N, C-alpha and C positions, 0 to 999 in steps of 0.2 A: 504493500500500500504506500509506504513512505517513498520507496524507490520510484514507483509509478507517478506519484505526485511530483517528485523532483523532475522527472522527465517532462511532465506536462508544463511545469513552470519554466523550464529551460526552453522548450519549444515556443512557448508564448513569448518569452523574452526575445528570442531571435526573430520571431514574426514581427515584433514591434520595432526591430531595428538594431538590437544588440549584436555586436560582432563577437564579443566575449561575454561569457556568463560563468559565475562561480558561486559556491555556497559555503558559508562559514558558520560553524556553531559558535554561539556566544562565549562558550568556555575558553576559546582560544585567546580572548583578550586578557583574561586572568593568567592563563598559562604563560604568556610571553611578557605580560606586564610592561608594555612599552609606552603606555599612556596612563594618566591618572584614572582612577575608577569612575569618576564622574563622566568620562568620555566613553565608557563601555556601553554597548548597545542596550544591554539589559538595565542600565541606569537611565539612558535617554528615554526609552520606552520599556517599562518594566515587564511587559508581556513577551518581549523578544526572546526567541530561542534560536533563530537562524537569521543570518543576513545574506540576502541575495545581492550580488554586485554585478553590475553590467558596465560594459565599456564600448565606446565607439571610437574609431580612429580619426586622427588629424592627417591630412594629406601633406606629404613632404614638400612638393613644389609650392604650395600656398604658404606653408609655414616658413619656407626659405625667404619669402618677401617681407617678413616681419621686421620692423613695425609697419603695418599697412592696413588700410581699410578692408582689403581683400581677406587678410587673415582675421581681422576683427569680425567680419561677417561670418566667416566659417566658424569661428569660436561661438558666436551667437546662435548659429544654426545648431551646433552640437548641444548647446544649452537647452534649446527648445526640444530637441529630440530626446535628450536624456530625461528631462522632467516629465515629458508626456509619456514616454514608454514606462517609466517607473510608476507613474500614477496608474496607468492602465494595467500594469502587472499587479499592483496592489489590489485593484478592484477585482482582477481575475482570481487572486488568492482569497479575497473576501468571499467571492461567490462559491468558492470551494469549501467554505465553512470555517476559515481560519482568519484570525486577526492579522492585518498587514497594513503598513503605512510606508509611503515613500519619503525619503529624506532628500531635500533639494540638492542639486549637484554641487553648489558652492556653499550655501549656508551663511552668506553674509550679504548685507544690503547694498554695499558699495565698497569699492576698493579702498576708499579713504578710511573706512572703518578699520581695515587691517593695519594701518599705520600705528594706531594706538593699541589695538588688540588683534595680533596677527594669528588668529586661530578661529576655527568654527566649532560648533558644538559636537560635531561627529566627523571623523576622518574616513573618507572613502579610500584613501591610499592604504591605510592600515587594514581596512575591511577587505580590500582587494588582495592584499598580501595573504591574509588569513583565509581567503576564499580560493586561493590557488591560482590567481591570475598572473602572479609574478613576484618579483622581489623589489626592495627599495634601493634606489641608486644613490650615488654620491651626491646628487643634486636634490635629494629628498623626494623625488617623484617615483611613481611605480614604473618599473621596467617589465615589459612583457616580451615573450619570445617573438610574437607576431609583429608588434609595432614599436618595440623599444618603449620610450616614455611618451610616445605620441598617441596617447589615448586620453579620453575624458571619461569620468566615472560618475556613477550614481548608485544608490543602494535602496533596497526595500527590506524593512525589518518586519519579521513575522513570527508568530508563535507556532507555525508549522515546523515539525521536526523531521528533517530529511537527511539522508546520508551526506556527510560533508565531502568536499573535494580535497584531495591531497594538496598540501602546500608545495611550492617549488623550493627544493632544497638547495640547489646550486645557485650561487650568487650570479645574477645575469650581468651585473655591472663589471666592466673590465678595468675600471679605475684608470682610464686614460686622462681623466680630468679635463677633457675638452670643454665641458660645461663651465668649469671654473675659469679656464683661460679665455673663453668667449663671452662671459657674462659682462654686459655693458656697465654694470654697477659694482663689479667685483664684490658681490654679496656672499660668495662662497669662499671658505678658507679651509685649507688642508691642515688638520690637527693630528694627523696620523690615524684617525679612525676611518672605518669604511664609509661613513656618511659625513659629509662636510659640515663644519660649523657654518651656520647661515645667519646673516644679518637680515632678518625678515622685514624689519622696518625700512631698511634701505631699499630692499626689493619692492616693497609695497609703495614706497614714495615715488619710485621711478614709474611704476604702473599708473599711479595717479596722474603723473604728467602725460603719459601716453593716452590715458582715457580722455583727458581734457583736449588732446589733439585728435581724438577720434581714430586712434590707431592702436588701441589696447586689445589684447595684452602683449607682453614681450615675447616669451616663448623661446628665447635664444638658447637656453640650456637644454631644451628638448629637441630643437631643430638640429643641433650639432652632434647629438649622440649617435654613435655608430651601431648601437645595439638594435636588433629587430630585423625580421625577415623583409619588412618593407624596404630596407636598404638594398636588397637584391633587385627590387623593381626599379628604384629611382637612383641608386648609386649613392656614393659618399663624397662630399665636397670638402674634405678635411682642410686642404690648403686654402681653398676659397674662404672657408669659415674663419680660419686663423688669421688670414690677411685682411679680412673685411674692414675692421675698424681703422687700422693704420692706413690702408689704401684709400678709404673714403675720406679720412681726415686730410690726406695729401691732395686728393683729387675727387671731389664729390661726384664727378661725372666719369669716373674710371670705367672704361668700356668693359672690363671684366665683369662688372656688376650691372651692366646696362639693363638687363631684364628686371632685376629687383628694383633698380632705381626708377624705372618707368612706372611700375605698379605703385611704388611709394610716393610718387610725385602727385598722384591724383586722388581726390576724395577725402583727403585729411590734411591737417596742418603738418608740415615737416620742416626740417632745419633750413631749407632754402627759402621758406616763407618768413623767417624771422630776421 
């Protein structure tokens, strides 16, 4: 019965648009104790027994143009898809006779909120790790085999008890630190740990600037990551990524970046307008 219900939920999630689906028992939060108890799903919604996590991908060629209105619109599109499919999945589970609620994909009202309080009430990244979708990389994002960190996440918390998915044991991060090297705000620092020390306020403050310019979010740390099968389709621009800032500082019209510059020039405020 539980196994059959899990299959039904997974099929429904995929029909609604999820590219990846995973199931985590709430006990895993206490087992790994990587966040305060107040952020455990069973504390957020006391009836919770299972967290269903869904992911949709971000396209590399669009992400390459960041910061741009084109990437901003893709980000907004994934937000709509995530919240709608999570809502519909929760209703589906309700109709099966179980309690279920969707938790919004971001969980904050505006990026400016994160400057003073850089966290949400529930972490989809941790939930996705516990649901077997991937591991957490140096840049604090979820890394998946399929898309590296180029995924957006949402969760449904339910009292339905279904067989959990196995967690990914091998660290998917190769610790190349391209994310640190290419971060426009230098918000990531190597302290010798597998995950970087992160200046979240510094990161959020930069995002606030980009949002005011209508080309939010940044996404540099996920665009440069070499992890993910999607790289086999689109390739890896390591040299282009590493040279980008210095090259454009010297020549804002560097022909190597003509495609990205063209998209960044229209539909938002950019450095050439100031």
